[in-house]
C-alpha positions as CSV (number, residue, x, y, z in Angstrom):
1,M,13.6,-32.8,8.5
2,P,15.3,-35.4,11.1
3,A,17.1,-37.1,8.3
4,F,18.5,-33.4,7.1
5,K,19.6,-32.7,10.7
6,D,21.6,-36.0,11.0
7,A,23.2,-35.0,7.3
8,G,24.1,-31.7,8.4
9,I,22.1,-30.4,5.4
10,P,20.3,-27.1,6.2
11,V,16.6,-26.4,4.2
12,I,15.6,-23.2,3.1
13,A,11.9,-23.1,3.2
14,I,10.2,-20.3,0.8
15,G,6.3,-20.9,1.4
16,V,5.7,-22.2,4.8
17,R,4.3,-19.7,7.2
18,T,3.4,-21.9,10.1
19,D,5.3,-20.5,13.2
20,S,5.8,-24.0,14.5
21,L,8.2,-24.5,11.6
22,T,11.1,-22.5,13.6
23,D,9.6,-21.8,17.0
24,R,10.7,-25.5,17.8
25,R,14.3,-25.4,16.5
26,E,15.6,-24.8,19.7
27,R,13.8,-28.5,20.8
28,T,14.5,-30.1,17.8
29,G,17.9,-28.7,16.2
30,W,16.5,-28.6,13.0
31,P,18.5,-26.4,10.5
32,V,15.5,-25.0,8.8
33,F,15.6,-21.4,7.3
34,R,12.6,-19.5,6.5
35,Y,12.9,-17.2,3.8
36,G,9.2,-15.8,3.5
37,P,6.9,-14.3,6.2
38,R,5.9,-16.3,9.7
39,A,2.3,-16.5,10.2
40,D,2.4,-13.6,13.1
41,D,4.3,-11.1,10.6
42,E,1.4,-9.4,9.3
43,Q,0.1,-8.7,12.7
44,K,3.2,-7.4,13.6
45,A,3.2,-5.3,10.9
46,A,-0.1,-4.2,11.1
47,A,0.5,-3.3,14.7
48,K,3.4,-1.0,14.1
49,L,2.9,0.4,10.8
50,I,-0.8,1.9,11.3
51,P,-0.8,3.3,14.6
52,E,2.3,4.9,13.3
53,L,0.8,6.3,10.0
54,W,-2.1,7.7,11.9
55,R,-0.6,9.5,14.7
56,D,-2.5,12.6,14.2
57,T,-5.3,11.3,12.4
58,L,-8.8,10.6,14.0
59,F,-9.3,7.0,12.9
60,A,-11.7,3.9,13.7
61,I,-10.9,0.1,13.8
62,V,-13.4,-2.4,12.5
63,D,-13.4,-6.0,12.1
64,D,-15.6,-8.5,10.4
65,G,-16.1,-11.1,13.7
66,T,-13.8,-13.8,11.9
67,I,-10.9,-15.2,13.6
68,Y,-8.6,-13.6,11.1
69,G,-10.4,-10.1,10.7
70,R,-10.5,-9.7,14.6
71,E,-7.0,-10.9,15.3
72,L,-5.8,-8.3,12.9
73,A,-7.9,-5.4,14.0
74,E,-7.2,-6.3,17.8
75,S,-3.2,-6.2,16.8
76,V,-3.7,-2.4,15.2
77,R,-5.7,-1.5,18.4
78,A,-3.1,-2.6,21.1
79,G,-0.1,-1.1,19.0
80,A,-2.0,2.2,18.8
81,E,-2.4,1.8,22.9
82,A,1.4,1.3,22.9
83,L,1.5,4.8,21.5
84,A,-0.9,6.2,23.9
85,L,-3.2,6.5,20.8
86,K,-7.1,5.7,20.9
87,P,-9.7,5.0,18.0
88,V,-12.5,7.3,17.7
89,F,-14.7,4.3,16.9
90,V,-14.6,0.6,17.3
91,D,-16.9,-2.2,16.0
92,T,-17.5,-5.3,14.4
93,Y,-19.6,-5.3,11.6
94,R,-21.8,-7.9,9.7
95,P,-20.0,-9.2,6.4
96,D,-20.7,-10.4,2.9
97,L,-23.6,-7.3,2.6
98,D,-24.6,-5.6,-0.4
99,N,-24.3,-2.1,1.4
100,Q,-22.3,-1.2,4.6
101,V,-24.2,2.6,4.6
102,G,-25.0,1.9,8.2
103,L,-21.4,1.3,9.1
104,A,-20.3,4.3,7.2
105,G,-22.9,6.5,8.7
106,R,-21.5,5.4,12.1
107,L,-18.1,6.0,10.9
108,R,-18.9,9.5,9.8
109,K,-20.9,10.6,13.1
110,A,-17.6,9.4,15.3
111,G,-15.9,11.6,13.1
112,A,-13.5,9.2,11.6
113,A,-11.0,10.3,8.5
114,A,-9.4,6.6,8.4
115,A,-10.1,3.0,9.3
116,F,-8.6,-0.1,9.8
117,V,-10.9,-2.8,8.4
118,G,-9.9,-6.5,9.4
119,G,-11.8,-8.0,6.7
120,D,-12.0,-9.1,3.3
121,L,-11.6,-7.2,0.1
122,D,-15.5,-7.0,-1.0
123,D,-16.3,-5.7,2.4
124,V,-13.5,-3.2,2.2
125,A,-14.7,-2.2,-1.3
126,I,-18.1,-1.7,-0.4
127,I,-17.5,0.6,2.7
128,G,-15.4,2.7,0.5
129,R,-17.9,3.0,-2.0
130,D,-20.7,4.0,0.6
131,A,-18.8,6.4,2.9
132,K,-17.8,7.9,-0.5
133,G,-21.7,8.1,-0.8
134,L,-22.1,9.7,2.1
135,G,-19.5,12.5,1.6
136,L,-17.1,11.1,3.8
137,T,-13.2,11.2,2.9
138,L,-12.2,8.1,4.3
139,S,-8.7,6.4,4.1
140,I,-8.9,2.8,4.8
141,A,-6.5,0.3,5.5
142,G,-6.1,-3.6,5.4
143,G,-4.4,-7.0,5.6
144,E,-3.4,-9.4,3.0
145,A,-7.0,-10.5,2.3
146,L,-7.1,-7.4,-0.2
147,L,-5.1,-9.6,-2.6
148,A,-8.2,-11.5,-3.1
149,A,-9.9,-11.5,-6.4
150,P,-12.6,-8.4,-6.3
151,G,-16.1,-8.8,-6.7
152,A,-18.7,-6.4,-8.5
153,V,-17.3,-3.5,-6.3
154,G,-13.7,-2.5,-6.9
155,V,-11.4,-1.1,-4.0
156,P,-11.0,2.2,-4.2
157,A,-7.7,3.7,-5.2
158,G,-5.6,5.0,-2.4
159,T,-6.6,2.0,-0.1
160,L,-3.7,0.7,2.1
161,M,-2.7,-2.8,2.7
162,V,-0.4,-4.0,5.1
163,G,1.0,-7.1,2.7
164,L,3.9,-8.2,0.8
165,P,5.5,-6.3,-2.2
166,D,4.7,-7.9,-5.6
167,P,8.2,-9.8,-6.0
168,A,8.3,-8.5,-9.8
169,T,8.0,-4.6,-8.4
170,I,11.1,-5.1,-6.4
171,A,13.3,-7.5,-8.3
172,A,17.0,-6.8,-9.6
173,P,16.3,-6.0,-13.4
174,A,19.0,-8.3,-14.0
175,A,16.9,-11.4,-12.3
176,L,14.0,-10.2,-14.6
177,E,15.9,-10.2,-17.5
178,T,17.2,-13.8,-16.8
179,L,14.2,-14.9,-16.5
180,K,12.6,-13.2,-19.4
181,A,15.3,-14.5,-21.6
182,H,14.4,-18.3,-20.7
183,M,10.6,-17.3,-21.1
184,I,9.5,-17.6,-17.5
185,E,7.0,-15.4,-16.2
186,P,7.9,-14.0,-12.8
187,D,5.1,-14.9,-10.6
188,G,3.9,-17.1,-8.3
189,Y,7.0,-18.4,-6.3
190,V,9.2,-17.9,-9.0
191,L,10.8,-15.1,-8.1
192,P,11.4,-16.2,-4.6
193,A,13.1,-19.9,-5.3
194,F,15.2,-17.6,-7.6
195,A,16.4,-15.2,-4.9
196,A,16.9,-18.9,-2.5
197,V,19.0,-20.3,-4.8
198,E,21.0,-17.5,-5.4
199,L,20.8,-17.4,-1.4
200,A,22.1,-21.3,-1.2
201,A,25.1,-20.8,-3.8
202,A,26.4,-17.7,-2.2
203,A,26.0,-19.8,1.4
204,L,27.5,-22.7,-0.1
205,A,30.8,-20.5,-1.8
206,D,31.4,-19.2,1.9
207,A,31.2,-22.4,3.9
208,D,33.6,-23.9,1.2
209,K,35.8,-21.1,1.8
210,S,35.7,-20.8,5.3
211,G,35.2,-24.2,6.2
212,K,32.2,-23.7,8.4
213,P,29.4,-25.7,8.5
214,L,26.6,-24.6,6.2
215,A,24.0,-24.0,8.5
216,Q,26.4,-21.9,10.8
217,V,27.3,-19.8,7.5
218,L,23.5,-19.2,6.8
219,A,22.8,-18.4,10.3
220,A,25.2,-15.5,10.6
221,G,25.8,-14.3,7.4
222,T,23.9,-11.7,5.2
223,F,22.9,-12.5,1.8
224,Q,22.5,-10.0,-1.6
225,T,19.7,-11.7,-3.5
226,A,17.6,-10.7,-6.4
227,L,15.0,-9.7,-3.9
228,G,17.3,-7.3,-1.8
229,S,19.7,-8.6,1.2
230,V,18.6,-11.4,3.5
231,A,19.6,-12.4,6.7
232,F,18.1,-14.8,9.9
233,D,17.8,-14.4,13.4
234,A,18.5,-17.2,15.9
235,K,15.2,-18.9,15.0
236,G,16.1,-19.3,11.3
237,D,13.2,-16.9,10.4
238,L,14.3,-13.4,8.5
239,A,15.7,-11.2,10.8
240,T,13.5,-8.2,9.5
241,N,9.7,-8.3,8.8
242,P,8.6,-8.5,5.0
243,F,5.4,-7.2,5.3
244,R,5.4,-3.3,4.3
245,L,2.7,-0.8,3.9
246,L,1.4,-0.8,0.3
247,R,-1.1,1.8,-1.7
248,F,-3.5,0.6,-4.5
249,D,-2.8,2.8,-7.4
250,G,-6.1,1.7,-9.3
251,D,-4.3,-1.2,-10.7
252,R,-2.2,-2.8,-7.9
253,F,-0.6,-2.5,-4.5
254,L,2.8,-0.7,-4.7
255,A,4.9,-0.1,-1.5
256,V,4.6,3.5,-0.3
257,G,6.9,5.8,-1.2
258,A,7.6,3.8,-4.5
259,P,7.9,5.8,-7.6
C-alpha cells in the first residue's frame, strides 16, 4: 500500500473485512476502497434489522458463549434497548449438544414467539426442531454463521439470517449471461470481482474525462455495477451496509421481500 500511495494508484479490495484496513486511512493516507463488508457490519445490521422486525413480538436473545455469538447477541440487545424494547428472555446456552429441549422449554415458559440466536447453524437447527417438538411456534434469526454446511438436522424453512445475499440472486441478468457465455460459474468471488472491474473501468473513464485523480473520482462518485449501485464513504468503506435480512426458503437464503 505505501508503494501504491506513492504511485497514486488506488486499490479496490473485495474480500478484506478487517476493520483496520480502512480505519487507519486518515493516518496512513492509503488509497484503499473496500468493495465488501467490514468486520463490524454484521453486528451493526443485526442491531438495526432485528429489533425493528420484532417491535410487536415477544422475543428472546440467546447465545452460545463464544466471542462471536456473544457479541452478535449483545448488538441485538443494544439495538432493542435503543428502541425501548426488552427481550422476555436472555440466556447463554451450551453449544454442540444433541438436543436443546431445556432451552426450548425455557423459551416457551417465557412466552417467546421469536428468538435471536448468536450461534452456529447446527445449534439453530436443533433449537428450531426441539421448539417445534414442544409445540412452540418460534421464529428464529441468526447471523452469517448460518451459511455453514448443515449437519444431521436441517435448518427450518422460514429461519431468518442477517447476512449477505448470494451475488447470483441479485446480479444483473446481462452479467450472468456474460459469465455463462464464457462458461464461468457465478460462485465465490466471481461476481464481486466482475462488479469491481466494472467499477474500476467506470472510475478510470470518469478520471480521464474530468482530469481528476482516480482516487478522488472513486471517493466522490456513485457507480453502477452488475451488483447494483456503489459509493464509498470518507474512510473508503461502502456507503451503505451490505448486510440484509434473508429468509431460508427450504433450499437457500433469499432477501426478505424478494420474489
